[in-house]
N, C-alpha and C positions, 0 to 999 in steps of 0.2 A: 565307198562311203562318201553320202551326202556332205554337202557343205555347211550345214546346220550342226551335223554331227560332227565335224571336223570342230567347229565353234565350242560344243560342249568340252571337246578334247583338250583344247587348248584352254578354255574356264577352268577346268578340274585340276588341268597341271600347275596353272596358275593356282590357283587357290592352294594346292599342297603344299607350295612353296612358302605359303603365308601360315597354317596351322601346324601347332604342334598334337602328333599322335598320343593319346597315350599310352606309355609304354607295356608291350606285352612280352610275358615270358619265353612264349617259343613262338617266332615268326614263320608264318604259312610257307611249306616248301614252294607254292605254286610263285610268291611274291620272288623267289629266286631263280624262278624260272621262264619268266618272264621277259620279252623282249619290251627294249626303250620304244616309248610311243612317239616322242619326237628326237630328232638330233640335227644336229649338223644345220644351224641358223647363220643365214647369211645375209647382211643388210644391204640393200639394193644401193647407188651411190649418192640418188640425193635423200634418203635416209627417210623414204617413205614407204619402204612394203619389206618383209624377212622372207627370204626363201626358207622353208625347212624339208627335211625328209620326215615324212609320216610313216609310220610301221600302226595299219591297222589289226583290232582284235582278228579279223579273221587270217592272219599273218602277209596280205598285202601292203605293196609298198604304193606311196605316192609322192610327188613332187608339189607339195603346199605353197603356194602364196599370200601371205597376211598383209593385211595395212599395218603400219605404225602410227602411234603407240598402242592402240585400243585393240591388236591381236583380232580385228574382224576378217575372214577368210576370204579370200578374191579368188582363188580358183587354186583348183586340184587337177593334177596330171596323173591317173591311172599308170602303175608299172604293171610290166608282164609279171608271171608267177615267179617269186624268189629273185624279182631282179628290183634294183633298186638305184634311187639317184646317188652319185657320188659326184666330188668334185665342185660344187654347184659355184658356177662362176657367173657374174651380172657381166653383160657386155656394155649395158645402156641403162637409164634409168628405167627401161621398160621390157629390156629383153635379157634372157640369162641363156647359160650353155648348163649343161651337165654331162658329165660322162654317166656311161648304165654299169653298175655292179652286179656279181651274182653272190648270194649267200651261198655258201659252201659247208658250213657247219661253224660252231660256237671257237672253236681251236684256228682259224683262220680269219686274218681281216677279209673284207667282201672283195672278190676278186674282179677287178675290170673285164669287161667285155671285149675293151676293145672299140667301144663305139660312143659317140658324143653326138646329144640332141640340142638344137635351140627351139626356143619356146619364147611366146610375148608372157607378160607377167600376169595376164589375165587369161592366160590358157591357147591363144590364136597364134596361128601361123609357126605350127610347129614343122621344124623340118629335120630329119636327119642329115648332119654333117657331114659325119664320116660311120661307116660301116662296111665292114668285111663282107655281112650277108646279105645286107644289102645290094653291094657291087656285085654281087653274084647273081642277081636275080635278073631277070628282062623288064627292060625299061627302066633302068637305074639312072640316076640323076647323074647328068654328064660330067658335074661340077666334081661328083665322087670319085667317077671315073679319072678325073685327070690326076688323082694320087693314086700311088702305087698300094698295093693290098697288103693288110698287115695288122697290126695293133695299135687303135691312135687312143691318144690321152692329153687332157688338156694342158698346156705349158705356160700357160698367161697369159695376157692382154697387154694391148699396148698402155705406156702411160697416160695417156688422154683417151678414154675410152670413146670409141666411134663405131659398135657395133660389131667390132671383128675380134677374133678369139686365136691364139694360136696352138697349132695342134701339131702332137711332135708321132711321128710313126716309126714303129721296128717292123719293119717287111717282112712277111712269109718268105721263106725258101720258096724258089721255083718249082724245085721236084719236092714233094713231100715223103716220098718214101724212105729218106733217111731216118725219119721218125725222131727228127729234132726241128724247131721251130727258127732257128738262126738263121738269119740270111746276111750277116756279116754288113750290115748298113743301117743307118739311123738317119732321119729328115724332119725337119718343121715345117711347118705351113703358116700362112698368114691367110686365115679364113674369113668372107665377111658374111655373117651369119643370116642375113635375110636371104641372098643369093643361094650361097653356099659356093661362091668362086673362090678359089685358092691358088695363092701365088707362093712358088717354094723358095723360102727365106734360107735355107742351109742343109747340107747333107754330108756326109762323110762318110766313108768304109768301113766302120767300126760298128758293132752290133751294142745296142744298149745304150746308147750313150742319151744324156740330158743336157741342154741348153743354155748357155746363158747369154740375152741378148741385150744389145745397146744401140739406139737410133734404128730400130728394125733390122740390124743386121746381127747375125749368129757369131757372137767374137770367140767364147769358149763352147767346147765339147765334152764331155766326164762320165765315167762310166765306168761300172766294174771290168778288168781285166778279166777275158775270157781264159786266161790259163789260171789265174789266181782270183776268183771272184771275190776276194776282201782285200784285193788290192786296188787303189782305183787310180785309170790313164785320165789325163788332162791333155787335151788340145786346144789351141790357139792362132787365130789368124788374125791380119791388120784391117781386113775388108772383105766385103762378101766376094770380090775375084779373086781374094790372096789364099796360096794352099793352107792347109792344114797343118801344123807343126807340133809334134809330141814335144811336151815339156819334160825337160831331165830330170832325173832323182834330185841332183842339187837342186831343182826349183822347188818339185813338189814333196822333200821329205818323205816320211813314209805314209802321208796322209794328206792330201790337199784336195777341197771340194771348192770350186768357184760357187759363189753366190749372187752377188750383185757388182755390178759398174756402177761408180760415182756416177752422177749426173752430167759432170764437165768431162767425163768419158778418160781420166787421167789414172783411176784408182780403182783396184779391186779388192773386195771383203771376201774374206775365205775360209773355211773353216780348216784347220792346220795341223798338222805334228810333226815335227821335224824327226824324232827318234822312236816315236812309237808309242810315245806316251799318251795321257790324256789329250783329247780335241782342244783346241783354244780358236778363239776370234781373232783373226790379223786382217790387218790393212797392208796393200802393197801397192807397187807400182804395177803397171800390166804385165810386166815380164817376169814378177817376182822379188823385184829387186826392191830396196829400201823398208823391207818387211816391219812392221810393227806389232806388237801383242796387244790387243786390245782387253782381252779378259782371257784367266787362263786358271787352273787350279789344281794343285799337285795330284788329287786323287779320283775326281772325276774330269769327264768330257764336259764341253758345253753341248746341252741339250737341245737348245731351242735360241733363237736370236729372237727379240722382240724390234720391229720395226716399224716407223711411224707411215702413216700412209704417204704419196708420193711429196717429196722426192728420196723415198725411203732410207732414212737414218735411221741406224740402228741404236736404241737407247739403253738396252740394258740385254742381258746373256741369262740363261735358265741352269743352273747346276742340277741335274736331278737326282743325284746321289741323296740317300736318304728321303727327308721331306725337303721338297725343291724349294731353292733359294732363287731369288735375283740379283744379278750384279750389276747395277746402273752405270750404265757409260755418262751419261751428262745429266742436267737439271732441266730438260725442256719438259712443255708441260702433257705430255704424254707421260715422261717419268715420275711428273708429279701427281698427275690423278692416278697412274700404277701404285704409287707409295702410300698414298692419301688409302685407297680401299684396300690395300691390304695389311694396312694399319687398323682400320676399323672392321675386317674379318681377319683377323691373325690366324686362325684356324683353317681357314681354305687356302689354298691355292688359285689367286685371280690371275688371268690376262684378258687380252683385248682380242678376239677369235676373228672381227672381222670390224671396219670402219664405212662411216660413207666418205663419199671421195673429197669432202673438204673438213674430215677427222673429228667435224662437233657431233656425230652421234656415233657412240661406240657400242657393241655387244661384247658386254664383259660375261666370260665364262669363268666359273667359279668351281673346282673340284676338291675334294680331300680321302684323306682312306674312308672317311666316313658319308663322304656325299658323291652319289654317282655323276653328276653334273646337274649346274645350276645355272640360268642364264637370265641376263637382265640388260636392260636399255640404259645406258649414261647419257645424259645432253650436258655436254662439257658448255652450253650456253646458261643454263638452268643449275646447272651441277647437280641434277637430280636424276639418282637411280630408279628406276622402274621394275621389279620383276616380270620377266615374263614365263617362262615355263622350268619344271624340272624333267631330267631325260627320264627319270624312274618315279613317278610322282607318290608310290605305292612304298617305297622305300625312306621312312624316316630316320635321318642321321641321329637322331636320340635313339635311337633302337641300336645303333651300328655301336662296336667296340673300335678302341685304337689300334692302329698299325704301327708298331714300335720301332723306327729304326736302330738296328743292331749292327757290333761288328766283331769280331775276335779273327785271331791268327791261326791257320790251318797248320795241321804236325808237320807241314814241311815248309812252312816262316811265312807262306804267303796271307795278307792281310785279308779279310773278305768281309761284304758288307750284307745285310739282308733286312729281315722285317719278322717281327714275333708279333703273333696276334693273341691276347689271353681272353679267356672269355669274360662277360661280368661279373660271374659267381666266383672267380676267383679268390682265395682268402690268404693266398701268399705260399701255399703248400704245391707239392709238385702236382701238376697236372696228367692226365693221359694226352700224350702229343701225336700229333701228325704232322710230318716232312712231308711238304708239299715241293718237290722241284720243279721249276719252269720247264719249257718246252726249248725249242732250239736246236741243238745246246747255244752255237756259235752267235754272237753280237744281239742274243735276246737279253732279256734283265725282266725283274719283277719291278715295281717303282711304286710309289708311295702316291696311290689311289685307290677308288673302292672296288674291294676284289670280293664279289660274291661267293666263291668259293670259301675262302677264308672267314667272312663275315657268318656264311652260315654254320660251319662247322666251330666257330665260335659260340653261334647262338645254341647250339649241340650242346656247348658243354667241352670244346676241347680247344685246347692249344694248338699253334697253327706256327710251324716255322717254316721261314724261306730264307733261301739264302742265294746270293748269285756269284756262283761259283766262278771258277777259272774257264773262261770261252765266253763268258756273258757280256752283254753289250753296256756301254758308259763309262768304260775307264781306257782308251786308247783301244790302238789295233796290236801292241804287245800283248795286252791282258787277253784279247780275244784268239790271238793266236798263241794265246800257252794251252787253250782248250784242244787244239789241235791234236790229233792221234792218242786223246786222254777222255774217248768216250767211255771206256768199262774201267779206267783205273783211277788217275788225278781225279777228274770232274765226282767220280764216285766217292772218291776219300774225301772230296770238300765237304759232301754231303754227311758222311758218315763224322768228320769232323765236327759239324755244327749240334748234330745229334748230341754225341760227346760233351759240347759246349753247352746246352741247354740242359744238362742234367746236371752238369759241374755248378751250374749257377741258381739249382733250384727249382728251375723252372719245370722239368717235365721229369715225370714217374717213369725211370728206367725200364720199369716193367710193364708200362702200359704205352708203347709208341707204333705207331702203323705209317707206312708210306704211301702216298697216294698223287698220282702225277699223269697229265695227259701227253702226248706226243712222244719227245724225249724226256718227258717227266715220266709217263706210263714205262719207257724203257728202263730209267734208274727205278722203278717200283719193283723192277725185274733184279734188276744189276746188283744194287746197293745189297741186298738181302745176301744175294749171292758172296761178295765181296765181306758183310759183318754178319755171319752167324751169330743168331741169337740175340741180336739188338733189335730186332722188328718183331711184331707179332702177327702181323697181317702185313699185306699188299693191296695196292688198286691201281692195275692197268687198263688205264684208259687211252684207248687208239695208239699204245705204245710197239714198237720195236720189239721183236721177239728173234727175229733171224736177220742179219743185215745182208744176206743175200738176194732175202726178198725185196728188199729198198734197192739193192743195185739193179736189179733184172726188173722190176715193176712198179716202184713209185714213178708218180711225175716228175719227179726232181731229176731224173734221167736224161730227159728232153730236151736241155739246154745244155750248151758246151760248159757253161758258168756250173751248172747244178753236176754234170759227170767229172768236171774238176775239181769241184768241192769233196767229191765220194774220195775222189784219187787223194788230193790233199790234206784235208781233213781228218778222215775216217781210215782209210788204207782199203784197199780191193783183193788183196792177195788172199787165198784161202786160209792161210794162220792166222793171221789178223781176222777176219771176218769171223770165224770161230773161235777165238779168243774172245772178242767182245758179245758176240751173240749169248743171250742167255740160255735158249734152248738147247744150248750142247752144253750147258752146266746144271740144269736142273739138280743135278742129284745132291748139289749144294744148297739149295732151296725147299728151304723145309717148312713154308710158312702157308695158311689159306691165301687164295688170291681171287679176287674179283674181276674179273676179264670184261671190260666194255668197251665195243666196238660199232662202227655203222659198216654196212655191207658194201657201202660205194663209196669208201675211203681211196681215191687217189694217191696221197702222198704217205699213209704207212697202209697198205693194200691190206685186206680183211683177212688173208692169209696169215698174216700174223699172230691173229687169233686165233684162228682152227686149228693152224699146227701148233700152237702152242697147248689147246686144249686137248689136242690128242698125243701130245709129248706126256702130258701132267697125266691122263688117263691110262696111259699104257705103262707110266710108273706109281699109280697108284695115290697120287697126291690130291689133294683137295682143292677145289676152285668153284665158284659161282659164276653163274653166265648172266651178261645183260648183253645183247645185241639187238640192231632194229635194222628194218631192210628201209632202203631208199635214203639213207643218211650220211655223212661223208666223214669228212676229218672233227669231229665232234659233231654232236646232235644237234641240229637246228628245230625241228619240231620242239615246240613247249609242251606237249603232250611226256615226249621224250624223255624231254628236260625234267620233267617231274618223274619220272621215272627213275630216272639217274639219280636225283637225290634222295628219293625213299630210298632207294637200294644202297646206296652211300651210306645213309644212316644208319641203315639195319646191318649192314655189312661190319662198320665199325662200333656198334653198339654192342653186336656178338664178340668180337673180340677185344674190346681193349674199354668199353663205355659201361663197365661196371659202376651205378653211382652218380654218371655224370650228370643226368637231369634234374 
């Protein structure tokens, strides 16, 4: 893409923010299938430039740098096919670093490749700072060779930017024949981005650790316990030469995630839960004593913490249940700006996504259930808010519908929450309903944000019900653990209870209910109809598990110790359990049409889940439809394949529950 073309894209996106489109009765399929054009804006320390991830029409990505406030393109850096810039970080006014990510499918966030690259704002002086691939080639940079071989990622920068970046590394095993990537070690380096010179700052003989630094010393290390991936282990030390000490359960409670050490080095800000309830924001001495709760909620965990620029004071927290809300911790200028903007735009959730080093120039991100993402530049000196761009300028929020937060009590007395999306043509009469369970299932949740699937279905005349069943994230460790060993039972009952609630409330027509989900949601699309015969008229299984024995032996989850222990603890690995929870062994109770959608190269839920399900349905003489694509992984990536997905989804639903919805 030329710089001139990039400028036109910016201009179009900016104008899209200011223009109201005439409402259309039916939004084109392609509008839901297209990828965002501009994402992840990060302002430079001096506030003069903006770095963005650019997604071109041909599917390629670039790192773009724009001048502020006029958004004139300065440079662009082409990415390799299906590779995009992630974790964009400025290390000085003129230099930035980025991780490299790979698009693996729409059901997975971009996966980091383990490589880190630095480049000047004008596109010059590109240097690979860390790469296991480059490290293994002849003539590799000696500075790369000085770091261990593994997966690297950006872990932060010094408080006073000086062209350095912190890179954490999870080393590969010395012997790869074991089929696992774990090495049992974590390290962090201080890397000068001009020369690539690396200095070891800390290391610990535990895998998958993240570090909290103070005065250039790694003081805390934390990460998932390898025997229980949903338990966090925390280690601390007093100095760079002191040994690491594991914090005892009396200090960590059920969950402790260190976040930041105060400037004076005396206090630690952490996410904390003493007994497994919703996570709180707390402050304590470094040893965990004299702990004080700064923010908490009886139902929802702290979802995010809002920090000032250095010296990094928390001025608010976000609770994500239902429509996100901010609880302010002080009346600082940043809290005042946030309150004023939220008052001016009450239908949006606004947050500071990045800031100049002096805090005078702020990038404001706005999102809602109708708005996929709008960005603006706020100048604290002039108090001026200048629109920048929208991630999906072809999506008009005025054409979208509201996703209403709901709550109900399940049949076993558990309070559950979720979202109900009603079509614009709803008259108050019961509507055909699509139950849309999320993936995961453990630790994942639906949130109040733009959701293309629910908006598409609502635009086509369907009500959409989403529920954060037991095991979902956002409510604390105990709620997540309540989903353990409940994949085919309690979680499915929560989904069934949600449909009964929607019918009883008059939202749903009990004779026109279909279930559609992806990944674990695809599994639920097979399992819920087995547990509730007669409730559903059809099912859509998108990249879903039909046989958990395939997951145990072929999924990429098995490649880490944490993943293997997840199978043992959250699912169960004995033959009786696998047969009990796998839909393919219960197809005698599955008596509705199903649309099977899958990518042939799916590493997370291997393609065999689809082919073996198809064979079993054919043997039993049961109806199914088939949409499979080559070179697709966990969720379709290609816009053309996503277009086919939306078309097939609508045709299937219309056939079975869609009479009169358009």
